[in-house]
PyMOL Python script that loads the backbone (N, CA, C, O; Angstrom):
from pymol import cmd

cmd.read_pdbstr("""\
ATOM      1  N   MET A   1     -22.263-102.008  53.037  1.00  0.00           N
ATOM      2  CA  MET A   1     -23.185-103.066  52.795  1.00  0.00           C
ATOM      3  C   MET A   1     -22.480-104.210  52.211  1.00  0.00           C
ATOM      4  O   MET A   1     -21.568-104.032  51.404  1.00  0.00           O
ATOM      5  N   LEU A   2     -22.865-105.406  52.590  1.00  0.00           N
ATOM      6  CA  LEU A   2     -22.316-106.592  52.072  1.00  0.00           C
ATOM      7  C   LEU A   2     -23.275-107.232  51.046  1.00  0.00           C
ATOM      8  O   LEU A   2     -24.489-107.100  51.196  1.00  0.00           O
ATOM      9  N   ARG A   3     -22.777-107.900  50.040  1.00  0.00           N
ATOM     10  CA  ARG A   3     -23.598-108.599  49.099  1.00  0.00           C
ATOM     11  C   ARG A   3     -24.383-109.699  49.980  1.00  0.00           C
ATOM     12  O   ARG A   3     -23.897-110.157  51.014  1.00  0.00           O
ATOM     13  N   SER A   4     -25.543-110.049  49.514  1.00  0.00           N
ATOM     14  CA  SER A   4     -26.412-110.956  50.347  1.00  0.00           C
ATOM     15  C   SER A   4     -25.709-112.296  50.579  1.00  0.00           C
ATOM     16  O   SER A   4     -25.851-112.844  51.672  1.00  0.00           O
ATOM     17  N   ASP A   5     -24.979-112.846  49.650  1.00  0.00           N
ATOM     18  CA  ASP A   5     -24.282-114.116  49.905  1.00  0.00           C
ATOM     19  C   ASP A   5     -23.169-113.938  50.950  1.00  0.00           C
ATOM     20  O   ASP A   5     -22.987-114.784  51.825  1.00  0.00           O
ATOM     21  N   VAL A   6     -22.434-112.828  50.845  1.00  0.00           N
ATOM     22  CA  VAL A   6     -21.326-112.575  51.743  1.00  0.00           C
ATOM     23  C   VAL A   6     -21.937-112.272  53.177  1.00  0.00           C
ATOM     24  O   VAL A   6     -21.373-112.678  54.193  1.00  0.00           O
ATOM     25  N   HIS A   7     -23.004-111.609  53.210  1.00  0.00           N
ATOM     26  CA  HIS A   7     -23.663-111.381  54.499  1.00  0.00           C
ATOM     27  C   HIS A   7     -24.099-112.639  55.149  1.00  0.00           C
ATOM     28  O   HIS A   7     -23.979-112.795  56.364  1.00  0.00           O
ATOM     29  N   ARG A   8     -24.603-113.538  54.370  1.00  0.00           N
ATOM     30  CA  ARG A   8     -24.951-114.897  54.943  1.00  0.00           C
ATOM     31  C   ARG A   8     -23.720-115.583  55.515  1.00  0.00           C
ATOM     32  O   ARG A   8     -23.787-116.189  56.584  1.00  0.00           O
ATOM     33  N   LEU A   9     -22.603-115.492  54.815  1.00  0.00           N
ATOM     34  CA  LEU A   9     -21.401-116.143  55.362  1.00  0.00           C
ATOM     35  C   LEU A   9     -20.937-115.487  56.622  1.00  0.00           C
ATOM     36  O   LEU A   9     -20.438-116.156  57.528  1.00  0.00           O
ATOM     37  N   PHE A  10     -21.102-114.110  56.705  1.00  0.00           N
ATOM     38  CA  PHE A  10     -20.829-113.410  57.941  1.00  0.00           C
ATOM     39  C   PHE A  10     -21.734-113.827  59.077  1.00  0.00           C
ATOM     40  O   PHE A  10     -21.274-114.080  60.190  1.00  0.00           O
ATOM     41  N   ASP A  11     -23.014-113.898  58.797  1.00  0.00           N
ATOM     42  CA  ASP A  11     -24.010-114.319  59.813  1.00  0.00           C
ATOM     43  C   ASP A  11     -23.813-115.764  60.220  1.00  0.00           C
ATOM     44  O   ASP A  11     -24.093-116.117  61.365  1.00  0.00           O
ATOM     45  N   SER A  12     -23.341-116.609  59.323  1.00  0.00           N
ATOM     46  CA  SER A  12     -23.123-117.993  59.628  1.00  0.00           C
ATOM     47  C   SER A  12     -21.802-118.315  60.263  1.00  0.00           C
ATOM     48  O   SER A  12     -21.523-119.473  60.573  1.00  0.00           O
ATOM     49  N   GLY A  13     -20.942-117.253  60.470  1.00  0.00           N
ATOM     50  CA  GLY A  13     -19.683-117.479  61.142  1.00  0.00           C
ATOM     51  C   GLY A  13     -18.598-118.057  60.156  1.00  0.00           C
ATOM     52  O   GLY A  13     -17.634-118.676  60.608  1.00  0.00           O
ATOM     53  N   LEU A  14     -18.752-117.863  58.899  1.00  0.00           N
ATOM     54  CA  LEU A  14     -17.755-118.356  57.928  1.00  0.00           C
ATOM     55  C   LEU A  14     -16.928-117.241  57.392  1.00  0.00           C
ATOM     56  O   LEU A  14     -15.982-117.474  56.640  1.00  0.00           O
ATOM     57  N   LEU A  15     -17.264-116.002  57.766  1.00  0.00           N
ATOM     58  CA  LEU A  15     -16.536-114.884  57.337  1.00  0.00           C
ATOM     59  C   LEU A  15     -16.492-113.884  58.485  1.00  0.00           C
ATOM     60  O   LEU A  15     -17.489-113.700  59.183  1.00  0.00           O
ATOM     61  N   ALA A  16     -15.347-113.235  58.688  1.00  0.00           N
ATOM     62  CA  ALA A  16     -15.232-112.291  59.811  1.00  0.00           C
ATOM     63  C   ALA A  16     -14.407-111.055  59.302  1.00  0.00           C
ATOM     64  O   ALA A  16     -13.659-111.116  58.327  1.00  0.00           O
ATOM     65  N   ILE A  17     -14.599-110.006  60.002  1.00  0.00           N
ATOM     66  CA  ILE A  17     -13.905-108.816  59.710  1.00  0.00           C
ATOM     67  C   ILE A  17     -13.003-108.429  60.935  1.00  0.00           C
ATOM     68  O   ILE A  17     -13.548-108.258  62.024  1.00  0.00           O
ATOM     69  N   ASP A  18     -11.747-108.296  60.813  1.00  0.00           N
ATOM     70  CA  ASP A  18     -10.891-108.009  61.943  1.00  0.00           C
ATOM     71  C   ASP A  18     -10.907-106.501  62.239  1.00  0.00           C
ATOM     72  O   ASP A  18     -11.491-105.719  61.489  1.00  0.00           O
ATOM     73  N   SER A  19     -10.254-106.105  63.352  1.00  0.00           N
ATOM     74  CA  SER A  19     -10.287-104.720  63.795  1.00  0.00           C
ATOM     75  C   SER A  19      -9.626-103.737  62.780  1.00  0.00           C
ATOM     76  O   SER A  19      -9.856-102.528  62.822  1.00  0.00           O
ATOM     77  N   ASP A  20      -8.824-104.289  61.899  1.00  0.00           N
ATOM     78  CA  ASP A  20      -8.205-103.474  60.848  1.00  0.00           C
ATOM     79  C   ASP A  20      -9.032-103.396  59.659  1.00  0.00           C
ATOM     80  O   ASP A  20      -8.603-102.864  58.635  1.00  0.00           O
ATOM     81  N   LEU A  21     -10.279-103.933  59.743  1.00  0.00           N
ATOM     82  CA  LEU A  21     -11.264-104.000  58.641  1.00  0.00           C
ATOM     83  C   LEU A  21     -10.805-104.863  57.452  1.00  0.00           C
ATOM     84  O   LEU A  21     -11.078-104.572  56.288  1.00  0.00           O
ATOM     85  N   VAL A  22     -10.097-105.931  57.814  1.00  0.00           N
ATOM     86  CA  VAL A  22      -9.636-106.896  56.792  1.00  0.00           C
ATOM     87  C   VAL A  22     -10.510-108.115  56.924  1.00  0.00           C
ATOM     88  O   VAL A  22     -10.824-108.574  58.023  1.00  0.00           O
ATOM     89  N   VAL A  23     -10.911-108.651  55.721  1.00  0.00           N
ATOM     90  CA  VAL A  23     -11.808-109.783  55.662  1.00  0.00           C
ATOM     91  C   VAL A  23     -10.998-111.083  55.929  1.00  0.00           C
ATOM     92  O   VAL A  23      -9.913-111.279  55.381  1.00  0.00           O
ATOM     93  N   ARG A  24     -11.538-111.917  56.749  1.00  0.00           N
ATOM     94  CA  ARG A  24     -10.969-113.223  57.095  1.00  0.00           C
ATOM     95  C   ARG A  24     -12.068-114.301  56.783  1.00  0.00           C
ATOM     96  O   ARG A  24     -13.245-114.117  57.092  1.00  0.00           O
ATOM     97  N   ILE A  25     -11.644-115.377  56.185  1.00  0.00           N
ATOM     98  CA  ILE A  25     -12.603-116.416  55.881  1.00  0.00           C
ATOM     99  C   ILE A  25     -12.251-117.684  56.594  1.00  0.00           C
ATOM    100  O   ILE A  25     -11.087-117.920  56.915  1.00  0.00           O
ATOM    101  N   ALA A  26     -13.223-118.491  56.842  1.00  0.00           N
ATOM    102  CA  ALA A  26     -13.034-119.803  57.495  1.00  0.00           C
ATOM    103  C   ALA A  26     -12.211-120.741  56.624  1.00  0.00           C
ATOM    104  O   ALA A  26     -12.308-120.716  55.397  1.00  0.00           O
ATOM    105  N   PRO A  27     -11.408-121.561  57.270  1.00  0.00           N
ATOM    106  CA  PRO A  27     -10.554-122.494  56.494  1.00  0.00           C
ATOM    107  C   PRO A  27     -11.388-123.372  55.536  1.00  0.00           C
ATOM    108  O   PRO A  27     -10.928-123.766  54.464  1.00  0.00           O
ATOM    109  N   SER A  28     -12.617-123.659  55.960  1.00  0.00           N
ATOM    110  CA  SER A  28     -13.476-124.487  55.066  1.00  0.00           C
ATOM    111  C   SER A  28     -13.819-123.811  53.765  1.00  0.00           C
ATOM    112  O   SER A  28     -14.266-124.489  52.839  1.00  0.00           O
ATOM    113  N   LEU A  29     -13.636-122.507  53.643  1.00  0.00           N
ATOM    114  CA  LEU A  29     -13.855-121.831  52.385  1.00  0.00           C
ATOM    115  C   LEU A  29     -12.629-121.589  51.528  1.00  0.00           C
ATOM    116  O   LEU A  29     -12.715-121.021  50.439  1.00  0.00           O
ATOM    117  N   ALA A  30     -11.454-122.041  52.049  1.00  0.00           N
ATOM    118  CA  ALA A  30     -10.194-121.767  51.429  1.00  0.00           C
ATOM    119  C   ALA A  30     -10.160-122.251  49.933  1.00  0.00           C
ATOM    120  O   ALA A  30      -9.544-121.598  49.091  1.00  0.00           O
ATOM    121  N   GLY A  31     -10.796-123.344  49.635  1.00  0.00           N
ATOM    122  CA  GLY A  31     -10.760-123.845  48.246  1.00  0.00           C
ATOM    123  C   GLY A  31     -11.859-123.292  47.398  1.00  0.00           C
ATOM    124  O   GLY A  31     -11.937-123.614  46.213  1.00  0.00           O
ATOM    125  N   HIS A  32     -12.703-122.481  47.948  1.00  0.00           N
ATOM    126  CA  HIS A  32     -13.837-121.921  47.185  1.00  0.00           C
ATOM    127  C   HIS A  32     -13.377-120.669  46.432  1.00  0.00           C
ATOM    128  O   HIS A  32     -13.114-119.637  47.048  1.00  0.00           O
ATOM    129  N   GLU A  33     -13.282-120.756  45.149  1.00  0.00           N
ATOM    130  CA  GLU A  33     -12.715-119.737  44.260  1.00  0.00           C
ATOM    131  C   GLU A  33     -13.255-118.325  44.558  1.00  0.00           C
ATOM    132  O   GLU A  33     -12.488-117.382  44.754  1.00  0.00           O
ATOM    133  N   LEU A  34     -14.584-118.205  44.586  1.00  0.00           N
ATOM    134  CA  LEU A  34     -15.191-116.904  44.774  1.00  0.00           C
ATOM    135  C   LEU A  34     -14.940-116.328  46.177  1.00  0.00           C
ATOM    136  O   LEU A  34     -14.646-115.140  46.306  1.00  0.00           O
ATOM    137  N   TYR A  35     -15.046-117.115  47.177  1.00  0.00           N
ATOM    138  CA  TYR A  35     -14.935-116.618  48.546  1.00  0.00           C
ATOM    139  C   TYR A  35     -13.486-116.523  49.013  1.00  0.00           C
ATOM    140  O   TYR A  35     -13.167-115.637  49.806  1.00  0.00           O
ATOM    141  N   SER A  36     -12.607-117.394  48.556  1.00  0.00           N
ATOM    142  CA  SER A  36     -11.203-117.357  48.992  1.00  0.00           C
ATOM    143  C   SER A  36     -10.565-116.065  48.451  1.00  0.00           C
ATOM    144  O   SER A  36      -9.608-115.571  49.048  1.00  0.00           O
ATOM    145  N   SER A  37     -11.068-115.508  47.345  1.00  0.00           N
ATOM    146  CA  SER A  37     -10.530-114.257  46.829  1.00  0.00           C
ATOM    147  C   SER A  37     -10.841-113.027  47.754  1.00  0.00           C
ATOM    148  O   SER A  37     -10.236-111.961  47.637  1.00  0.00           O
ATOM    149  N   LEU A  38     -11.787-113.241  48.643  1.00  0.00           N
ATOM    150  CA  LEU A  38     -12.124-112.158  49.603  1.00  0.00           C
ATOM    151  C   LEU A  38     -11.176-112.093  50.736  1.00  0.00           C
ATOM    152  O   LEU A  38     -11.044-111.037  51.354  1.00  0.00           O
ATOM    153  N   ALA A  39     -10.485-113.196  51.058  1.00  0.00           N
ATOM    154  CA  ALA A  39      -9.576-113.302  52.208  1.00  0.00           C
ATOM    155  C   ALA A  39      -8.454-112.215  52.034  1.00  0.00           C
ATOM    156  O   ALA A  39      -7.784-112.145  51.004  1.00  0.00           O
ATOM    157  N   GLY A  40      -8.297-111.397  53.076  1.00  0.00           N
ATOM    158  CA  GLY A  40      -7.270-110.372  53.072  1.00  0.00           C
ATOM    159  C   GLY A  40      -7.697-109.026  52.499  1.00  0.00           C
ATOM    160  O   GLY A  40      -6.962-108.042  52.584  1.00  0.00           O
ATOM    161  N   ALA A  41      -8.905-108.994  51.908  1.00  0.00           N
ATOM    162  CA  ALA A  41      -9.390-107.724  51.328  1.00  0.00           C
ATOM    163  C   ALA A  41      -9.681-106.778  52.477  1.00  0.00           C
ATOM    164  O   ALA A  41     -10.186-107.184  53.524  1.00  0.00           O
ATOM    165  N   ARG A  42      -9.357-105.516  52.267  1.00  0.00           N
ATOM    166  CA  ARG A  42      -9.624-104.491  53.246  1.00  0.00           C
ATOM    167  C   ARG A  42     -10.860-103.782  52.865  1.00  0.00           C
ATOM    168  O   ARG A  42     -11.010-103.410  51.701  1.00  0.00           O
ATOM    169  N   LEU A  43     -11.792-103.561  53.803  1.00  0.00           N
ATOM    170  CA  LEU A  43     -13.018-102.878  53.544  1.00  0.00           C
ATOM    171  C   LEU A  43     -12.725-101.449  53.273  1.00  0.00           C
ATOM    172  O   LEU A  43     -11.844-100.871  53.910  1.00  0.00           O
ATOM    173  N   ARG A  44     -13.443-100.836  52.331  1.00  0.00           N
ATOM    174  CA  ARG A  44     -13.311 -99.400  52.035  1.00  0.00           C
ATOM    175  C   ARG A  44     -14.445 -98.672  52.655  1.00  0.00           C
ATOM    176  O   ARG A  44     -15.570 -98.709  52.155  1.00  0.00           O
ATOM    177  N   ILE A  45     -14.158 -97.986  53.777  1.00  0.00           N
ATOM    178  CA  ILE A  45     -15.229 -97.338  54.543  1.00  0.00           C
ATOM    179  C   ILE A  45     -14.788 -95.869  54.655  1.00  0.00           C
ATOM    180  O   ILE A  45     -13.633 -95.584  54.970  1.00  0.00           O
ATOM    181  N   PRO A  46     -15.701 -94.963  54.400  1.00  0.00           N
ATOM    182  CA  PRO A  46     -15.392 -93.490  54.570  1.00  0.00           C
ATOM    183  C   PRO A  46     -14.863 -93.235  55.990  1.00  0.00           C
ATOM    184  O   PRO A  46     -15.313 -93.837  56.965  1.00  0.00           O
ATOM    185  N   GLY A  47     -13.898 -92.326  56.061  1.00  0.00           N
ATOM    186  CA  GLY A  47     -13.286 -91.985  57.338  1.00  0.00           C
ATOM    187  C   GLY A  47     -14.232 -91.394  58.348  1.00  0.00           C
ATOM    188  O   GLY A  47     -13.950 -91.457  59.544  1.00  0.00           O
ATOM    189  N   ASP A  48     -15.343 -90.820  57.927  1.00  0.00           N
ATOM    190  CA  ASP A  48     -16.313 -90.255  58.900  1.00  0.00           C
ATOM    191  C   ASP A  48     -17.373 -91.217  59.279  1.00  0.00           C
ATOM    192  O   ASP A  48     -18.305 -90.813  59.975  1.00  0.00           O
ATOM    193  N   SER A  49     -17.321 -92.504  58.871  1.00  0.00           N
ATOM    194  CA  SER A  49     -18.326 -93.482  59.271  1.00  0.00           C
ATOM    195  C   SER A  49     -18.140 -93.886  60.745  1.00  0.00           C
ATOM    196  O   SER A  49     -17.019 -94.157  61.174  1.00  0.00           O
ATOM    197  N   PRO A  50     -19.172 -93.923  61.473  1.00  0.00           N
ATOM    198  CA  PRO A  50     -19.082 -94.378  62.864  1.00  0.00           C
ATOM    199  C   PRO A  50     -18.890 -95.915  62.874  1.00  0.00           C
ATOM    200  O   PRO A  50     -19.781 -96.670  62.484  1.00  0.00           O
ATOM    201  N   ILE A  51     -17.765 -96.326  63.307  1.00  0.00           N
ATOM    202  CA  ILE A  51     -17.413 -97.730  63.383  1.00  0.00           C
ATOM    203  C   ILE A  51     -17.047 -98.103  64.780  1.00  0.00           C
ATOM    204  O   ILE A  51     -16.188 -97.447  65.369  1.00  0.00           O
ATOM    205  N   ASP A  52     -17.640 -99.108  65.345  1.00  0.00           N
ATOM    206  CA  ASP A  52     -17.322 -99.591  66.682  1.00  0.00           C
ATOM    207  C   ASP A  52     -16.292-100.700  66.546  1.00  0.00           C
ATOM    208  O   ASP A  52     -16.654-101.874  66.465  1.00  0.00           O
ATOM    209  N   ARG A  53     -15.056-100.357  66.520  1.00  0.00           N
ATOM    210  CA  ARG A  53     -13.997-101.302  66.301  1.00  0.00           C
ATOM    211  C   ARG A  53     -13.943-102.412  67.438  1.00  0.00           C
ATOM    212  O   ARG A  53     -13.570-103.562  67.205  1.00  0.00           O
ATOM    213  N   ALA A  54     -14.329-101.990  68.627  1.00  0.00           N
ATOM    214  CA  ALA A  54     -14.325-102.970  69.718  1.00  0.00           C
ATOM    215  C   ALA A  54     -15.402-104.078  69.435  1.00  0.00           C
ATOM    216  O   ALA A  54     -15.145-105.259  69.669  1.00  0.00           O
ATOM    217  N   ALA A  55     -16.575-103.688  68.944  1.00  0.00           N
ATOM    218  CA  ALA A  55     -17.621-104.658  68.589  1.00  0.00           C
ATOM    219  C   ALA A  55     -17.149-105.522  67.411  1.00  0.00           C
ATOM    220  O   ALA A  55     -17.417-106.723  67.387  1.00  0.00           O
ATOM    221  N   ILE A  56     -16.474-104.946  66.466  1.00  0.00           N
ATOM    222  CA  ILE A  56     -15.886-105.677  65.398  1.00  0.00           C
ATOM    223  C   ILE A  56     -14.864-106.686  65.885  1.00  0.00           C
ATOM    224  O   ILE A  56     -14.902-107.854  65.497  1.00  0.00           O
ATOM    225  N   ALA A  57     -13.971-106.247  66.715  1.00  0.00           N
ATOM    226  CA  ALA A  57     -12.952-107.164  67.313  1.00  0.00           C
ATOM    227  C   ALA A  57     -13.588-108.272  68.112  1.00  0.00           C
ATOM    228  O   ALA A  57     -13.113-109.406  68.045  1.00  0.00           O
ATOM    229  N   ASP A  58     -14.657-108.003  68.879  1.00  0.00           N
ATOM    230  CA  ASP A  58     -15.312-109.014  69.644  1.00  0.00           C
ATOM    231  C   ASP A  58     -15.983-110.048  68.709  1.00  0.00           C
ATOM    232  O   ASP A  58     -15.923-111.253  68.952  1.00  0.00           O
ATOM    233  N   HIS A  59     -16.598-109.562  67.675  1.00  0.00           N
ATOM    234  CA  HIS A  59     -17.283-110.464  66.741  1.00  0.00           C
ATOM    235  C   HIS A  59     -16.213-111.355  66.053  1.00  0.00           C
ATOM    236  O   HIS A  59     -16.386-112.564  65.899  1.00  0.00           O
ATOM    237  N   HIS A  60     -15.112-110.701  65.653  1.00  0.00           N
ATOM    238  CA  HIS A  60     -14.068-111.475  64.962  1.00  0.00           C
ATOM    239  C   HIS A  60     -13.502-112.553  65.904  1.00  0.00           C
ATOM    240  O   HIS A  60     -13.316-113.694  65.480  1.00  0.00           O
ATOM    241  N   ALA A  61     -13.236-112.226  67.118  1.00  0.00           N
ATOM    242  CA  ALA A  61     -12.673-113.222  68.072  1.00  0.00           C
ATOM    243  C   ALA A  61     -13.635-114.335  68.253  1.00  0.00           C
ATOM    244  O   ALA A  61     -13.209-115.489  68.212  1.00  0.00           O
ATOM    245  N   ALA A  62     -14.885-114.097  68.449  1.00  0.00           N
ATOM    246  CA  ALA A  62     -15.943-115.156  68.702  1.00  0.00           C
ATOM    247  C   ALA A  62     -16.063-115.974  67.461  1.00  0.00           C
ATOM    248  O   ALA A  62     -16.220-117.191  67.553  1.00  0.00           O
ATOM    249  N   THR A  63     -15.998-115.372  66.303  1.00  0.00           N
ATOM    250  CA  THR A  63     -16.197-116.099  65.071  1.00  0.00           C
ATOM    251  C   THR A  63     -15.015-117.041  64.769  1.00  0.00           C
ATOM    252  O   THR A  63     -15.194-118.239  64.547  1.00  0.00           O
ATOM    253  N   VAL A  64     -13.798-116.456  64.769  1.00  0.00           N
ATOM    254  CA  VAL A  64     -12.630-117.325  64.463  1.00  0.00           C
ATOM    255  C   VAL A  64     -12.404-118.409  65.500  1.00  0.00           C
ATOM    256  O   VAL A  64     -11.802-119.437  65.190  1.00  0.00           O
ATOM    257  N   ALA A  65     -12.860-118.211  66.688  1.00  0.00           N
ATOM    258  CA  ALA A  65     -12.693-119.212  67.705  1.00  0.00           C
ATOM    259  C   ALA A  65     -13.449-120.517  67.328  1.00  0.00           C
ATOM    260  O   ALA A  65     -13.091-121.584  67.826  1.00  0.00           O
ATOM    261  N   THR A  66     -14.461-120.452  66.478  1.00  0.00           N
ATOM    262  CA  THR A  66     -15.210-121.619  66.053  1.00  0.00           C
ATOM    263  C   THR A  66     -14.535-122.318  64.812  1.00  0.00           C
ATOM    264  O   THR A  66     -14.937-123.409  64.406  1.00  0.00           O
ATOM    265  N   TRP A  67     -13.534-121.666  64.254  1.00  0.00           N
ATOM    266  CA  TRP A  67     -12.887-122.282  63.116  1.00  0.00           C
ATOM    267  C   TRP A  67     -11.906-123.340  63.523  1.00  0.00           C
ATOM    268  O   TRP A  67     -11.273-123.958  62.667  1.00  0.00           O
TER     269      TRP A  67
END
""", "prot")
cmd.dss("prot")
cmd.show_as("cartoon", "prot")
cmd.util.cbc("prot")
cmd.orient("prot")
């Protein structure tokens, strides 16, 4: 689960998660102290969680293409 503010960034296309489950942020957030600290963070997800990495990769590609 994402914090509500981080989820809004994700939904708004300002934050993406790559296929390695690493957080990427839009360049426009680079100077924002709170959100720039998320860049490069790896999500901690239990190994038995069903994750569709192809869907994550598709979302990441579509999102970063707008940056």
